[in-house]
N, C-alpha and C positions, 0 to 999 in steps of 0.2 A: 464458931463451929469449923473444925478442920475439914479439908476436902478429902473425899474418898480416894483410895488408890487408883480406881478407874478414872476419876476426874483428873487426877494429877497426870496419869499416863496420856489421856486424850488431849490435854492442854498443849502437849508438845507436838501434836499432829494437826496439820491444816485440815479444816473441815472439807471433806471430799465433795460436799454438796453446796459449797459456797457460790459456785459460778452459775447456778440456775440452769437454764436450758439452752438449746442451740439458738444462737443469735440470728444467723442467716445461713443460706445454703453453702456459703464459702467459709464458714466458721472453722478455723484450724484446730480449735480445742474440742471439736466434736468427738464424743465418745459413743461408738456404735454398739447397739444391742441387736444383733442380726435377727432374732426371732420377733422383735417388735415390728409390726406392720410388714412382715416379710412377704406376704402374699401381694400386698399393694405395690411395694417397690418392685417385686419381680414382674408384675403385670406391666408397669411402666416400661421396664427394660425390655420385655418381650415385644411390646408395641414399637419400641425404637428399633429393635432388630428386624421386625417385620417391615417397617418403613424402609430400611436399607435393602432388604432382599426383594420385596414385592411392590414397594411404593404405596402411596395412598394416605399415609399419615393417620393420625387419630386425634380426636378431642377427648380429654379425660377430665372428669370432675371429681376432685378429691375433697371430702367433707368430714368434719368431726367437731367435737366440742373444743372450746378454747383450751389450748395447752395439750391437745391430744397427740401432737407430734408431727404436724404437717411439715415444719421446717426441718426436723430431724430426717424425715423421709426424703425430702428434696436434697439434703446433703448426701445421703447415700446414693441417690440417683446421679447426682453430679459427679461423684467419684467413679461410678460405673462408666459414665460417659467419657471421662478423661482417660480411663484405662482402655476403653473399647473403640476409641477413635471417633466418637460422636461429639457433637458440640452441645454445650449446656448454657442456658441463661435463665436466671431466676431473680425476680425482683418484685417489689411491692407497688401496687397501683395507687400511689399517693399523688394523684393528679386530678385535674378537672376534665370534664367531658370534651371541651373544645381543644385540649392539648394532649389527648390520649396517644395519638400516633407519634407525636414528638417525644413524649415521655418514653414510649416503648422503644423508639429508635435510640434515644440516649442511653437507656439502661441496658439494652441489648449490646450496644457498642462497648459500654463499660465492662460487661461480662467478657466480651471478646478480647478486651485489652488487658485482662487480668493475667498476671505472670504465673505460670504453672511451675511444678516442682523441677522440671527439666530446663527451666529458663525461657522456654518458648511462651508465647501467648496463644490464646485460641485463634486470634487473627492470623498468626503465622500458619497454624494448622488449616484454617479455612482456605487460605490462598494456596497452600500445598495441595489440598483436595481439588480446588478449582483447576489448578495447572495440570494435575494428573488426569482430570476429566476433560481437558481442553475447553473449559468454559471461561468466558470473559464477560464482564458486566456490560449490559446494554446502555445503562445510564452513562453519559459522557463524563460527568464530574466524578462519579464513583470509579470509572475506569482510570482516570488520571490519578486519583488517590491510590488506587491499587498499584499502578505503575511506579509511583514514587516509593511506596512501601517496599515493593520488591527490590528497588534500587538501594534501599536503606537510607533514603534522603528525606528530609523534612518530616520526620516521624511525629514530632510534636504537633505540627500543623495537620498532618493526616489524622491523628487521633482526635483533634478538636473538630475537624470536619465530619468525621464519622459520628461523633456525638451530636451533631447538628448545630454546633456553635457557629456564629457568624464571624468570619475571619477578616482581618484588614485587607485592603486591596493589594498590598505588596505580597502578602502571603498567598492570596489567590493567584496572582500572576506567577509566583514561583511554582505553584502546583499545576499551572497551566489551565486554570478554571476561570471562566468568565463570571463576573459578578451578576448572578441571577437570583439574588435573595428574594424570596416571595414577599409581597407587600401585604397580602391578606392572609388571615389565619387559615382559611380553607386551603389556600395554595400551599402554605407551610405544612399543613397536615398531609396533603397529597404527596408532597415531596418526601416527607418522613415515611409514609406508607410505602412509597416506591423504593426507597433505599433499603428499608427493612426487608421487603420482599426479595430484593435482589441479593442481599447478603445471605439470606436463608437458601436461596436457589443456588448460589455458588458452591455450597457444600455438597449438593446432591451427587450421588445417591446416599452419601453419609447422612444419618439422621440428625436433626436439630431438636433438642428437647427445650421447649420454652415454657417456663413455669410462672404463672401470674398469681401473686399472693395479695392478701388484703383487699379482696374485691369489695368488701363492705365499706372501705374507706372512700370509695368513689362517691358516696352520698354525703353531701354537706349537711343534710338534715334528712329525717325519715321520709319526707315527702318528695325529696329530690330524686327523680327517676332518670334524669338525663344521662348520668354517668353509667348506670347499669345498662341502659338501652345502647349507649355507645359501645360498651364492652361487648354486648351480644353481636352487634354489627361487625366490630373489629375481629372478634373470634371467628365468626363465620367466614369473613374475607380471608383471614390467614389460613384457615383450613382449606378453603376452596382453591387458593392460589399457591399453596406450598405442599406438594405431595410428599416431601421428606420431613414434614413437621409433626412432632408429637406435642400437642398443646395441652398443658396441665393447668387447670384453674382450681385454686384452693379457696374454700369457703367454709364458714361455720354451719353446722347442721341447722341451727335455728334460723339461719338466713335463707335457706333454700326456698321456702315459700315466697319470700319477697323477690328472689331471683326469677322464679317461675311466673310471678305476677307481672313483672316489668319487661323481661326479655322476650322477644318474639319466639314463638314455639319453634320455628324453623332454625333460628339461631341457637336456641337452647339445645336442640337435637344435635347440632354440629359441635357445640361446646361439651356436651356430656354423652358422647357415644358410648363411653365406658364410665361407670360410676364406681368409686371406691370409697367405702366408709372406714374411717379410722376409729376403732372402738376403744373404750377405756381398757385399762390393764387388768387382767386377771391376776390372781395371787402369784402364780408361778412366773408370770411375766414381770410383775413388780419385783420379785426376788432377783430376777436377771438384771433389771435396771440398777438395783441397789448394789449387786455384786460388781457390775461393770464400773460403777462410780467409785466403789471402794478400791478396786484393782487399779484404777487410773491414778490414785494417790500412792506414790512409792512407799511411804511410811506404813500405809495400810496393807499394801500388796505383800510386803515382806514380813508382816507381823505373824509370828508362829501361832497365835491364838486362832487364826482364821483357818488353819488346817482342819481343826475339829469343828469349828463354828464359822462357816463361810461368810455369814452376815455380821460377824462380830464388828462393833460392839452391840448390835441389835439382836434381840432374841426373836424367836418365831412368834411369840405372843405380841411383841411390840410391832412387828411387821403387820400382823393380821388385825390387831385391834387399835393400835396407835397411829400407824402410818396409812393403812388402808381403811381403817375404821369400819371394818366389816363389809365393805362394798367395793366394787371396781372404782378406780381413780384414774385420772389422767396423769401422764408423766410429769406435767408441771406441778400438780398437786402433791404427788408423791415426793418429788425432789424437795419441795418447800417444807413438807412435814419432816422429811429426813434431816434437813438442815437444822430445823428447830430442835428435834430430838437429840441430835448430836451435840448441840450447844448445851442442852439441859444436862446431858450426861457429863459434860465438862464442868458442871456447876454454874453455868451461866443461865440467865433467865429465858433465853430463846425467843423472847417476844420481839417482833419486828416493830417498825415505825407505824404510826397511825396513817391512814390513807392521805390525810391532809399534809402531814409532814413528809410523806413519801413524794407527793406531787410537787411540793415546794422544792425539795431537793432535786427531783428529776427535771423540773423546769429550769433551775439555775444551771444544772449540768448541761442541758441541751443548749441553753443560751451560749455557754462557753464554747461548746463544740461548734455551734453555728458561726460564732464570731471568728473562730480559727479557720474553719473550712469553707464557708460559703463564699462564692464569687460575688462581686459587686453587681455585675450585670446579669440579665436573664429575665424573661417574662414569666416563664411557666410556674416556678416555685412561688414567686411573688403573687401571681394571680390566685394560685391554689390557697395560699395563706390568707389572702383577703376574703375569699369566698367562705372560708371556715371561721374567720375571726368576726366578720361583721355581724352575723346573727347573734353573737354573744353581747353585742352592744345595742341590740334592738332592731337592727336592720334586717330586712328580709329580701331575698332575691326575687326579681320579677321577670317573668318570661311571657312573650318573646321580648328580646332586647333589640334595639336598633343595630343595624349592620355596622361593624367597626367598634361597637361598645363591648367591653369585656364583661362588665357586671352592671346590671341595672338594679339599684337598691332603693328600698322605700322604708321610711320610718315616720310614723305619725302623719301620714299624708304627704310627706315631702320626698321627692325622688332625686337621686343623684346618679349620673352615668359615669362609671369608673372606667378609665382607659389606662392599662399598664403600658408604660412608655419607658422601658428600662433596658434598651439596647444601646451599647456604646456607639455602634455604627448607626448612622441615621439614613441609610439608603431607603428611599421611598417614604421617609417620615413626613415630608411636606405634603405629599399627596394624601397620605392617611389623615393628616390633620385637617385638610380641606374637606374630606369626606365626613369627618366627625362633626365639623361645623354644620353640615347639611343634615346629619342624621339625628341630632339631639339639640335642644335649646342650650346655647353656650353657657348660660348661667348655672346649669345643672352638671356641667362636665368637670370631673376631677381627674387630672392626669397624675399618675404616680411614677416617681423616678427616684433612684438612689441619689443621695446628696452628692456623692463623689463622682457622679457622671455629668460633667457640664455639657451643655448644648453648644458645640464649638462655634466660634465666630465664622468659621469657614462654611458652616451649614446655614448660609444666609436665608435661603427659602424656608427652611424649617423654623428658624427664629422669627421670620416674618409671620408665618402662619400661627406660631405660638402667641406672638404679640396680638394678633387679631382676635384669637380665642380669648385671651386674657382681657382685652378691651371690652369684649362682649360679656364678661362675667365668669369665664372659666378660670380654674385655678390649677397650678402645678404644685402638687404636694411632694416636697423633698424629704425622703426618709433617710436619716443617718444610719450608720452601721449598727448602732445599738438597737434601733427599732427593727431593722431587718433581721438581726439575730433573734430578738424576742418573737418576732412574727414566725420565723422558721421553727423555733422551739415549740410554740403553741400549735403550729400546723402539724408537726409530727406527733405531738401528744394526742391531738384530736383524732388523727388518722389511725394511730395505734389503738386508741380506745374504741373507735368504731369497729375495728377488725378483731377485737377481743385479745389483742396482744400487749395490753398494758396491765401489768399485774404487780401486786405488792405482796411478797411472801406467799405466792401461789393463789392469792385472791384476785380475780379479774376485776378491774375497775371499769365499769360500764361508761358508755359515752355520756349519758345524762348526768352521772355523778361528776365526771371530769368537766363537762360544760359548765355546770353550776359552780364548781370550785374555781374555774377560770373567771367566771363572771364576778365572783367575790374577790378574786386575787389577780385581776388582770394587770400586767405590768403597766406602769404609768405611761410609758411611751406609746403603748398600743391604744390605751384609752384616749390619748390625745389625737391619735390618727382618726379614730372613729368620730370623735367630736369635731375634728377639723373638717371632715367631709361635709358635715352639715353647715358649719359656719363659712367654710370656703376661705378661711383666713390663710394668707400665704404672702411671702415676700415676692415681688416681681421676679420672674425667672431670669430675665436677661442680665441684670446686674450681678447676680451670683455667678453666673457663667463667666462673665467678664472678669470678676475677681479671681476665679479659679484659673482661667487662662493666663491672666497677667502674672500670677505667681508661678505658673509653669514656665513662663518665659524669663522672669527676673529672679525667681527663687525667694528673695527677701526684699521687703519694701515697707516704708512707714505708712501708717494709715492716711496721713495727710497727703503724701505723694500719690498713693493709690487713688484717693478721692479726686485729686487734681487731674490725674491722667485719664480717669474714667468719666470725668465730668459729673460726679455725684457728690452728695453730702457725706461728711465724715461719719455721721451716725448711721446713714444708710449702709455704708461700707462695713461698719462694725456689725450691724445686724446680719448682713450677708455672711460675714465671717463666722458668726455664731451658728447660722443655719447650715453652712457648708463645712462644719467642723471635721468631717471625714477627709477633706482635702486641704483644709486651711488650718494652720496653727497660729496662735497669737501670743504676744508678750505684753504683759501689763493688764491692769484692770482700772478703767476700761482699756481695751486693746490700743497699743501705741505702734507696734510693729507686727506685720503679718509675714509669714513664710510658708512655703509649701510643706505640707505634712509628708513625712517620709513614707514611701510605699503607696501613696495615693495615686 
């Protein structure tokens, strides 16, 4: 059967609805429809203006159905901020309760460091505002970083410090900062809170709009209240301590009762002084969304047919009964239905993938993204990934946990104490390991570290404490790059599902569905991590570190020579090389020659 003239014509035109919806508040492909949620965006901008003129700030709670346009709204507010001289930061709360302030500091800094259209960063604008107002940081380290930034020196190191990354001693000396890295998580959180508060204060009286999205993702499971309670406390503290701050918290309408149940009433009042509901689209609004999408595609914008029929190739009947199906819809649903209808008009089936096929493709895509983008070191993302992954393997989190233990897990009556030990720099590590020996039975302790991060021979006290823990039954689990990438992919999938932001052709995939799919399709490397926690099987840490450090010194060596120099067996060295594949490459089967893996 031959294609219709309409199908032939449309096949030459890219589908204007192929790109879905706004990805984040900085999405450059954003297509605005001013009348959608105009009252809500205007209210946020009015509160920001009031914060500039009269001070006091505001806490705003924005809620709606999944796909109702929260991110679209934030993109509009962000553009207003850039034009009006306000600062904007918007990010997802994909973190655990004990790392919330560090997460907010890092993501706030990333927003400040984004390059704007004029070539400046928001950090440049922040420091210009501070200089105009005669304000300087009270925190000594932040003051030194600001000084170097103004000088145009050590900008890479300044950016890393602002994000909360731990810098080498040489970089700290160059910045003029003493090495005062916090040893305890509470101290690290206090430092992050202090830096975030000071950065916001430097901009005053200019307003700072801080938008927190994916509140639902703070829960690792429906019974986990700690993240939401921590959010309430953090939101109240930010409001009380930052008179130029407009704090926007985004949440699904269905999640509001849970938020009220967990968050203290006083904190909730500070978070939601103003409440804005994002309603589904009425018919005239839906037509505006469709028209804007059609106009954004040049081939559709210039098509003469649209002079008489603005929504061509759609008819009024199709909009009302096929796209809206007789009732209000969210922008996400409307765009997904329009994509399918456009494909059908081209003679294609318009059917999307099954939910399972979609998740399989999305998981592989995110593993690739994580493999390319993720840094080897860092505790926060690794900890958040483990707290989301382990319940899928039958482990449940236990509270309270001993001081210094990141996760206390239980499965079938057996407990393990998980410690994320993934910093390249080992400042204070020996002292922390000693405290862990006193906090929990050593036989239950599982230390987690990237395989590419050796414990240097120069860190003699740390290695000594590790050896004592291992002798008493503790195990150091070395996670290769492939495992870290899979963990990061699962972490973000679960967080997006919890927040209602994971959707397949407009259909929201709920957390329970995604959890069950991952249980049935968990990548093999992650299943082995969960099982390894229970068995505690691991190669002794010291020899692997010695192999990695030897290769960093000599670059290439035979297995026999490496074994002789390290005083170990040849097979032991080969097993360590397999385990440390992120940093060690080998020639031969079995390995005969070892060399340093490039980029490790």
